[in-house]
N, C-alpha and C positions, 0 to 999 in steps of 0.2 A: 087439343086446340079448341078455342072458343067456338061455340055453335055459330054456324053461318059463315065462318071465316075459313076459306079454302087454301090460303097461302100464308106463309109465315116469314118473319125476319127476326133477328136477334140483335140487340144493341150493346156495344161496348162504349162506355163514356156517357155519363148522365149530367153533363154540364148544360150551359145556357142553350146551346143550339139543339140539344136533344129534345127539349120541350117544343121547339118549332117543328121538328119531325113528328112528334106525337100529335100535335094539332093537325098536321097534314095527313097523317094516316087515318085520322077520324073521317076524312073525306073518301076513304077507300074501304068500305065495309067488309070487303072480302079478304083483307090483309090483317093478320094478327101479329102483334109483338109478343113472342113467346117467352122471352127472358131478357134480363138486362144485367149488366155488371159495370162497376166502377171501382177503382182502387181506393177511393175515399168512401169509407163506410157510411158516414153521415149523409153525404150527397146521394149515394146509392139508395139509402133508406128513404130519404125525402122524395126522390124521384119515383121509386117503386110504390110508395104509399099514395102519392098524389095521383098516379095514373093506374093504380091497382094492377101492378105487374109482378110477375115472379122474378125474384132476384137470385142471382148466383153469388155465393160468398167468396169465390175465387175465380181467377181466369181459368185455372185447370178444370174446375167444376163446370164453368160456363161452356167450355169446349167439349167436355165429356157428355153434356146434356144434348148436344147437337147431332142429328143424323148427318152422315157424309153428304156433301153437296148442298148444305144449308147456305142461306145468304146472311152474312154478317155485316152490319153497319158499323164502321169504325168512326166514332164521333169523339175520339179522344183529343187531347192537346196535340197541336201540329207536330211537336217534337217527338211525339210517341207514334205517329202514324205509321212510320216504316216498320218498327218492331212489332206492333200489333197486327198490321196487315200481313207481314211475313209469317207470324205465328199462325194466323187463321188460314192462310193459303197452304202452309205446310201441313195443317191438320185436315186439309181437303175441302175447304169451304170457299165459296165465292165471296168476294169482298167489294163493298161499296164504301169508299173512304171519303170523309170530308176533305176539303181542300187544305193544303196541297197534298198531292199524292205522297210526296216525300220532300224533305227540306234540302236534300242533296240529289243531284242528277244521277250519280252512280247508284244511290239507293233506289230511286225510281226505276232505273233500268233493271236492277236486280228483282224487284217486284214484278215487273212486266215479264221478265224471263221465267220467273218461278210460276206465274199464272199460266204461261204458255206451256211450260213443261208438264204441268199437272192437268192441263185441259180445263182450267177454271176461268170464270169471268172476273175481271178486275176493272173497276170504274171509279171515277172520282167526281165529286161535286165541283162546281154548281151544275144544277140540272135545269135551270130556267130556259136553256136552249130548247127544251122539249115543251115549253109553255106556249100559250096562245100568242102572245105578243111576238116572240121570236119566230114562231112558225109562220105567222101572218106576214112579217117582214120578209122572211125567206121566200115565201110564195110570191110576193109582189116583185121581188128581184128576179125569180125564175120566170115570171110572166112578162118581164121586160117593161114593167109599168113606168119606171123612170128612165128607160132607155139604157144604153151601155153605162155600166158603173165606172166612174172615173176616180173617185176618191171617197173615203169614209172617215168621219170624225166620230170618235166615241169618248165620252167623258164619264169618269167615276170619281167626282169630287164630292166629299161627304160633309163639307162644312168644317169649322174649326173645332174638331172633336176634342183636342186637349183641354178646352175650356167648357166642354159640355158637362152637365151634372150626372156623369155616368156612374158615380158612386151609388146612386139610387136605382140604377137599372137592374131589374131582377126578372127572371123567367117565371113561368107558372108554378114550378115546383120550388122556387126560392133560390135558384142558383144565380149568383151575381154575374153581371157582364164581365168577362175575363179581360179587364183592361190591360194588365201586364202582358198577357199573352198577345193580345191584339197589337200592342205597341212594339213588342219584341219581334213578332213575326212581320209586322208592317202591312200597310194598306195594299201594297201591290200583290203580295201572296194571298191576302185575304179577299181582295175585291176584283182584281184585274180579270179573273176568270169569268165574271158575269158577262162581260162583253167579248172576251177572247173566245169563249165557247160559241157564242153567236157567230163570230167572224169565221173561226175555224170550221164550225159546223156548216157554214154556207159555202166557203171557198176552199177548204182543205188546207194543205200544207203551207206554213209560213217558211219561205226560203231564207229570209235574212231579217234580222232585227237590228235596228239602229236606235239606241236608247241612252237615257241618262236618268239618274235618280239622286236624290239628296235628302238629308235630314234638315228640314227647315225650322222645326221647333225642337230644340235640344233638351228641354226640361220636362220630360214625361215620365221620369223615374227609370228610364232606360236610355241608352245612347247608341248612336251610330246605326240605327235602323232607318232606312228611307221612309219618310212620310209624304214624299212626292216622287212621282216618276212620269216620264213621258217617253213614248216609243213610236217609231215609224216601222210598220210591219210591211214587208214586201212579200206578197204571196206568190207561190209558184205559178199560179194562173195569170199573173200580171196585175192583180188588184193591189192597191196601196191604201193603207189605213193608218190613222194616227190614234193612239190610245193614251189617255192621261188619267192618272190616279192620284188622289191626295186626301189627307184628312186636315187640310189647311184651307184650300180654296172653297169658296161659297158652293153650297149644294147644287150640283149639276149632274144629272144622270142621263143626258141626251145621247142618242146615236143618230147621226145624220148620214144618209147615203146620197151622194151627189151624182146624178146621172145626166145624160144628154137632154132629157125632157123635163127634169125637175128634181125635187128633193123628197126622199122618203125620210120620215122622222118619227122616232119614239122618244118620249120624254122621261120615262120611268123604267129603269132597268129592273127594279125590284117589284114590279107589279105585273103578274101574268096576264092581266086584262088591260094593260096600258094600250092607249089608242095608237095605231099605226096610221099616219096621215101622209098623203101625197100632196106636195105643194108644186103645182104645175108652173113651169117657167114660161113667161110671155113678155112681149114688148108693148110698151105704152108710151106714146110720144117720145120715141127715140130712146126710151129707157128700158133696160132689161130688168125684169122683176120676177119674184116668186110670189105666188098667190098667198096672201097673209092667212087665209083660212084653208087649211089643208083638207082634202077629202079623205074621210076615214075609210080604211080598208078593213073588210071583214071576211072571215071564212064562213062558208055555208055549213049549217048544221052544228051539232054539239061538238065540243073539243075535249076538255078534260075537267075533272072536278076542281073547283076553285076553293081557295081558303081565304077567310076574312083577314083584313089588315090587322097586323099586330106590330106595334112600333113603327119602324120605317118601311116594313115590307108587307106585301100581299102576295106571297109566293107559296106554291105547293112544293115543299121540300121533298115530298114522297115521290115525285114524278120520276126521279132517277132510279130508286130502288124498285118501283113498280115496273119500269121499263126492263130492268134486269129480270124480274120475276116473269114478265110477259115473254121475254126472249127464252128463258128456260122452259116455260110451258110450251111454247111454239117451236122449240128446237131450232132457233135461228140466231144469227149473230146479234149481239146487243148494240143498239145505236151508240151508246156510250161505251166504246170499246177500250181495251187496254192500250191500243195504239193511240187512240184519241187522248186518253188520260196522260200518256207519256209525252206526247207532243205538247199538250197544254202545259205540262209541268216544265218542259224545256223552255218554251217561249216565256212563261212567267218568270222563271229564274233568270233568264237572259235580261229581262227588264229590271228585276229587283237588284241584280248584282252589277248593273252597268256603272254605278257610281257617278261621280261628278265629271269624269272624263268620258264624254260621249264616245261610244265605240260601236263598231259593226261586228256582229257575230253571226256566222253562218250556222244554220240549224242542221242537225245530223239525223233527227227523227222524222218520220213521215206518218200521215194518216189520211184517210179519205173523208170527203164531206159526209155529214150525217144524213141518212135518208129521211125524207119528210115523215112526220107522223101520219097515220092513215087518214085522219080527218083533215089534213092540210094539203093533200095531193091536188 
């Protein structure tokens, strides 16, 4: 292991997002990436050369190089998540998977059960729920700053992406933005998790999902994958939230928590340092108003390492894997548990698969809220 680095991870999948993980691991000097593998030799070579990493020439060699109980990051194409995660779990390794955990719910359940059977950790991205903005918002809610929470609006609209110049988007190691995969998988499976993890992390189990989805722009080289979805989430604890995703509507990444005393708001889901502001509600000349300048909420003391903005995001992608490594070292449950990953997967698929005929779907999985990070208590 590299000198000074006391913990290690290995990566399968060297595409666009893998470079974002490497940028993030640079902020965690005690974590080493010990080896990488990709089924595309050219992409593997480019990635390994750019980051000066040891590459395995086959999946079998990759697994053979790992001590039992290693942490593997599954950063492959979404359609390969299930097979790769199953292979790694079967070989006795903990797995952190990029989103979604699996494309089908029966596959996600199978992974969950396999991890439980073998006593291994299984988690899935996104991990921004562990970031400063999400933890600050959660603390403000726990502290009753806005009063009793009555409703939440969360937006994940990314602008009219089909017309964006994405053909020129490349990662640090030269991997192109995977446009076809993004359009085939759809914005709900790709992006809903950014706020679903915040919501489920704060409030726990979603009891029921009422959702609709549609393909609004049919000429993206693929067809019949929703590029818009909207869902009303009914949480077991009584909270109601609305979540919207699209790659059609103008860019809007706000989350607003409406309480009896006012509104808590974050404007940027993809920025770990995004401001959390409280807009107090008051009356002025018989008018009910929200203060136009919200008071910023801050946590006392240091939180977590930050990563500079790259493209549309300023997120530390390593927070999830590092949380798993911390849990292993401290012999405690991981905040990003397998139950959490499974429930997130079920809720996301319920939204994705709702189609044009809005329907109500009862959830069958459960999970607990995520404990606060130690610096956000």
